[in-house]
N, C-alpha and C positions, 0 to 999 in steps of 0.2 A: 532380524529374528525370522525364523522360519515357521512354517504352519504348524510342525509339533509342538513348538513351544507355546504358540497361541492357543492351541487346543488344551495344553496343559494348564496354562496360567488363566485361562477363561477369557482374556481380553483379545481384541482384534488388533491387527498390525497397526491401523491408524490410532487405536486407543493408546497403544503402547509407546508410539513415537511422540506422544505428547507427554509421557509420563518420565520420571526421574527414577534412577535405580533405587533410591531410598524410599519411593512411594511404594515398591514392590517388597523390598526388603524387611522382614519383621523385627522391629526393635531397633533398627539401625537409623542413624542420623545422616543428614547430608554431608556434614564434615568427616564423618567416620568413612562414608563411601569414596569420598574425594581422595582422603589420604591412602585408602586401599589401592586405588587406581593408580596413584602416583608411584606406590610400591611396585606395582606390575610394569608399570613403564620403566622403572629403574633396574629392576632385576630381570624383566623380560618375560616372565611367567609366573604363574602362581596356582596352587591347588588348594581349595579350601571348601568348607562346609558352612552352608547357610541355611536361613529359612525364609521363604517368601509367601506373601499372602495372595490367594487367588482372589478372583474378582466376586466370588460367592463367600469371601470371608474366611475360608478355610485355609489353614497354614500347612504348607508343605516342606519337607526337608529336601535340601538340594546338594547335592555334590557338584562343585564347578571347577572346571579346568580353564584358566584365562592365559592367553598369549598376546603379546605386544608386537606388533609389525610396523616398521617403518615405511608405512604406505600411505600416500595422500595425507601427509603430515602426521601420521601415527594412527594407527586403529588396534582396538582391543577386540580379539576374538574369543568369545566365551563359549564352552561347549558345556551343557548342564545336563544331569541326570536325576530323576525323582528317586529318592531313596527313602521315601516316607515309609512304605512297607517293611523295609528291611531295618529301618531306625526302629520302629514299633516292635519287631521281632527282638532286636538287639537289647532294647530297654526291658523286655519281657525276661529275656534270658539273664540280664543283670539282676532283675528281681529275683529270679528263681535261684540265681547262685547266692544271692544275699541270704534268701530264705533257708537254701540248703546249709550255707554256712552257719545260720544261727542254729538250725537244727543239730548240725554236728557239734557245735560248740556246747549246746545243751546235753547231748547225749555224753560227750567227754566229761562235763561236770558231773552227771549223774553217775559216771563210771568212777571217777575219782571219790565221789561221795560213798559209792559202793564199796570201793577199796578201803575207805576210812571205816566204814562199818565193820567189814570184814577183820581189819587189824583190831579193832576195839574188841570184837567178839573173841578174836584168838586170845587176846590178853587177859580177857575173862576167864577163858579156859586155864590158861597158865597160872592165874591167880589161884584157881581152886587146888592147885598142887602144891601151895605154900602154907596150907594151914598146919599149924603144930599139932601134935598128937599129945594132947593133955586135958584131963577132965577140967581143967580151970577154964579153957577156952570152949568147951563144949557147946554151950547155948550160943556163943558168939558165932561159932562155926556154922550151926543149924540157922540161926537168923541171918546170917550174911548170903548162904546159899539160896534161901527162899528170895531174899531181897534181889539177887542177881537174876533170878529166873523171872521174878515179875518185872524188873527193869527192862529186860530183853524183850518179853512179850507185851509189855505196858498193860499187865492185867491189873484190874482195880481191887481184886481180891485173890488172896492166896493162902493155902495151908501146906504145911510139911508134916507129914505122918510118918511115924516109925511102926514097924511090925511088933506085935506082942504075941502072947500065947494064945492058942486055939482060935486063930483066924481073926484076931482083933487088932485094930490099928489105933495107935494112940496119938493124939495131936502134940507136936513137938513145937511147933512155930506157927503164927498165923498173923496176917495182915489185911487190913480192910474191913474188920468187923470190930463191935464193941466188946469190951472185956468180957460182960456178962453173958454175951452171945456164945462164947466158946464153950461154956458147960454144956450146951445141947449137942456138940460135936467133938466132945473132948475124947470120947472112944466111940468107934463105929465099927460095924461088921457088914458082911455081905448081906446080911438080913435087913439091916437098917438103910444100906446104900448099895443098890443093885449093881451099881458101876464096878464094885470091888469084884464081884464074879468074873467080870470080863478082865480085869486087870490081873488078877490071880492067875487066871488061865493063860493069858496070852502074854503077860509081862512085857509088854511095850507100849510106846506111846499111844494113847487113845484120846481122840478128840470127837466132839459131836454135842448134840442137843440134850440139855440136862435132863429133861422130861423123859426123853427116848431111853436114856440109860438109868433111869430111876435114882438120880442124885440130887432130888429136890431138898433132902435134909441138909446139904451143904450150903444152900443158897441162903438160908436164914431169912432176914429182912431185906436183903439185897436184890435187886431186880436182875438176876443174871439169868441168861438163857443159853450160853454157849460155854464149854470147858475144855481144857486141856490137862491130861493127866500124864506126868513123867515118872515112869518106873524107876525106883532106886533099887538097884540090885546088890546082892552079896553073894557072888558065886552064881549059882544056877536059881537061888532063892530070892523072893521079893522080900526086900528087908524095909521097903516102904515107898512112899510116892509124894511127888509135889502136885497139888491140885491148883490150877489157875482158872478163876472165873471170869467171864466177860459178859458184857451187855449184849453184844451180838456177834456173829461169826465173822464178821469183815474186819474185826479188831486184830485177828493173826494172819498174816499172809504166809505162802507156801514156804518162803525163803526163811522165815522165822521158824517155822515149824520144823524144818530139817535141822536148823541150827538147835533148837530146844531138844531135839533127840540125841545130838552129840553131847550137848550139855548134860543130860541125864547120865550119860555113862561117866563122865568126868566128876560129876557131883556125887555120883555113888562111890567111886574110888576115893574122894576126898572125905566123905562121911565114914567109909569103912577104915580109912587110915587114921581117922580121930577117934576111932573106937565107939561111934554112935550106932551104926547098923549092925545089929546083931542076927 
């Protein structure tokens, strides 16, 4: 052994001469070492990786190249290289790859989940176009459209209103309130619900704080703070609207809002086709 190896391993040349290879190699037994030496003698050479324990107890990773020479009865010459730092870097890289793979797999799973949601929503839109034009199914169509809107948005409370004469809107369907509560909101106007002023003027999806838009009447006894209204149009006129009430704003994400906007157009067409919007 040379001075460089003595410095690396921490033992003096004299100490090393009194030791066995198995004393240095971490986790290896004498029989295993002897077997390896025999293989080197038979083959003539070997390149391998192992771990050795330094005098201070630290374990280092070693890359070794061994050659057998028929000299003085046979000698094994071993050249070693400390690869501890590169091994640590390699292990870290492997961990990073595993982490990256996990992130990628999660993203792919989310993407497939997202595609599934999109397909489900598209099927809902197609379903809107299949309603029969018959007075017999009038209420079924109205209730079903409100249920679809509430399921998409996960709204706990929902109403569907149709336009009446002189700026009045009549309640056609409701969910999330008691039967006796509906009498308070059966017919509403822009005087009783300030939100209608904005809806009549803008004829587009409106969302926001219930108090800010003066829509407290629609809250009833429920603790609603946030709302989304979907305009139901017949041509250029406002034929009605769907009101969706939520406990907090975070209940609706941007993606759902965009879909609800598209849903409102298809729902309007379905209601016009069924002869409900006038």
